[in-house]
C-alpha positions, 0 to 999 in steps of 0.5 A: 571235172576238169584236169585241175579238179582231177589233181587235187582228189588224192591229196585231199584223200589223202588228209582226209584220212591221215586225219580220220588216223590221227583221232582213231587213235588219240580217240581210241588206241591212246586211251586204251595202251596208256592204261596198258601200260599204266601212264596217268589221265594227266599224260595221255590226255595231253598225249590225245590233245597232241595228236588232235593238234598234230591232226589239225595240221593237216 
């Protein structure tokens, strides 16, 4: 493994973890919080879409 591959690994792992965190938030945490607060399903879907778009940017 050369030096270039070693330096690229941590940013890739960070991006992967950040994307997984956004996916977890949009699929599990967001609907639970929305139900608890009383948000409508359309607002929840819009927030889920925004989180998934943010996850795709990283």
